[in-house]
C-alpha positions in Angstrom: 17.9 -14.3 0.0 18.9 -13.4 -3.4 18.8 -10.0 -4.6 15.6 -10.4 -7.3 13.6 -12.2 -4.4 10.2 -10.4 -3.9 11.0 -8.1 -6.6 8.1 -8.9 -8.9 5.1 -7.3 -10.7 2.6 -9.8 -11.8 -1.2 -9.3 -13.0 -4.1 -11.4 -13.8 -7.6 -10.3 -14.9 -8.5 -8.6 -11.7 -5.5 -7.9 -9.5 -1.9 -6.4 -9.5 0.7 -8.1 -7.3 3.8 -6.3 -6.5 7.0 -7.6 -4.6 7.5 -6.1 -1.2 11.3 -5.5 -2.1 10.5 -3.3 -5.0 11.1 0.4 -4.6 8.6 2.7 -5.8 11.4 3.9 -8.4 11.6 0.4 -9.8 7.7 0.3 -9.9 7.8 3.4 -11.9 10.2 2.2 -14.4 8.6 -0.9 -15.1 6.8 -1.3 -18.4 4.7 -4.1 -16.9 3.4 -1.8 -14.3 -0.4 -0.4 -15.2 -0.4 3.4 -16.1 -2.8 4.0 -13.7 -0.8 2.6 -10.7 2.3 4.8 -11.9 -0.2 7.9 -11.9 -1.4 7.3 -8.5 2.1 6.7 -7.2 3.5 9.9 -8.8 0.7 12.1 -7.7 0.4 11.0 -4.2 2.9 8.6 -2.4 6.0 9.9 -4.1 5.0 13.3 -2.7 5.4 11.8 0.7 8.4 9.4 0.6 11.5 8.8 -1.5 11.5 7.3 -4.7 14.0 4.7 -3.5 11.9 3.7 -0.5 10.7 0.0 -0.9 7.1 -1.1 0.1 8.3 -3.4 2.9 10.2 -0.2 4.4 7.4 2.2 3.9 4.4 0.1 5.3 5.3 0.3 8.9 5.7 4.0 9.1 2.3 4.9 7.6 0.2 6.7 9.9 -3.6 7.2 9.7 -3.6 10.8 8.5 -0.8 10.2 5.9 -1.6 10.5 2.1 -0.3 7.0 1.8 -2.8 5.7 4.2 -5.6 7.1 2.3 -4.5 5.9 -0.9 -3.8 2.5 0.1 -7.1 2.4 2.1 -9.1 3.6 -0.6 -7.4 1.2 -3.0 -8.3 -1.7 -0.7 -4.5 -2.7 -0.8 -3.8 -5.9 0.7 -0.3 -6.6 2.2 0.8 -10.4 2.3 3.1 -10.3 5.7 5.1 -13.2 6.6 5.0 -13.1 10.3 7.2 -15.5 13.1 5.5 -17.4 15.7 7.7 -18.6 18.4 6.7 -22.0 19.6 8.5 -24.8 21.8 9.9 -26.6 18.6 11.3 -23.2 17.1 10.2 -20.5 15.0 7.6 -20.9 12.6 6.7 -18.4 9.8 3.1 -17.9 8.5 1.9 -15.7 5.6 -1.4 -13.8 6.0 -2.9 -10.9 4.2 -3.6 -7.8 6.1 -5.1 -4.3 5.1 -3.3 -1.0 5.9 -5.9 -0.5 8.8 -4.8 -3.7 10.3 -1.1 -2.7 9.9 -1.5 1.0 11.1 -3.7 0.0 14.2 -1.7 -3.1 15.4 0.8 -1.9 17.9 2.5 -5.4 18.3 3.4 -5.5 14.4 5.0 -2.3 14.8 7.1 -3.7 17.9 8.0 -6.7 15.6 8.7 -4.8 12.3 12.1 -5.9 12.2 11.1 -9.6 11.9 8.1 -9.3 9.9 8.6 -9.5 6.3 6.3 -7.9 3.6 6.3 -10.3 0.8 3.7 -8.7 -1.5 1.2 -5.9 -2.1 -2.2 -6.9 -3.7 -4.4 -4.3 -5.5 -7.4 -4.9 -7.3 -7.6 -3.5 -10.8 -11.1 -2.3 -10.2 -9.8 0.2 -7.6 -7.0 1.7 -9.6 -9.8 2.9 -12.2 -11.7 4.6 -9.3 -13.9 4.1 -6.1 -16.7 5.4 -4.0 -15.9 8.1 -1.7 -17.4 7.2 1.7 -14.9 9.6 3.6 -16.9 12.9 3.1 -18.9 14.4 6.0 -22.2 14.2 4.4 -21.5 10.5 3.7 -23.0 10.5 0.1 -22.0 7.7 -2.2 -20.6 9.0 -5.6 -18.1 7.6 -8.2 -14.9 9.8 -8.1 -11.8 9.7 -10.4 -8.8 9.0 -8.0 -7.0 12.2 -9.2 -9.8 14.2 -8.3 -10.3 12.4 -5.1 -6.7 13.0 -4.3 -6.8 16.8 -5.2 -9.8 17.2 -2.9 -8.1 15.4 -0.1 -5.1 17.6 -0.4 -7.3 20.6 -0.3 -9.0 19.4 2.7 -5.7 18.7 4.6 -4.4 22.4 3.7 -7.9 23.8 5.1 -7.4 21.8 8.3 -3.6 23.1 8.7 
């Protein structure tokens, strides 16, 4: 594998595709990265992990209560994982997309994290702009600015602690 493999950032009309070997610092320094993505990373995920952490190194260490989990969950991020399957004629690799919920709640993935490879992270551009907050106890649907939502989430976590 070359040094530049899986280090990409591409966009189409509706999605942002980020290579799994990119570090958060490399994403922050890319001119092609959407400003909104950089803002979300700077205000949330980079408060929890080191800037030089890659997406593939980070994803298997996320827990359900983490800020990273909430951010990836709210952005409806999808991770393209390359998973080996052991068959009689050898090892075959299959690529499939998983949500952060699928990864966090699957114990067998965590056991195999040394052989599973994160190829890409897919984020819909619509979810970079904002989303509907369905996590509140009163379960009201209301449009929320992502930064306001993050501030509310951090205040709630401080109150719980």
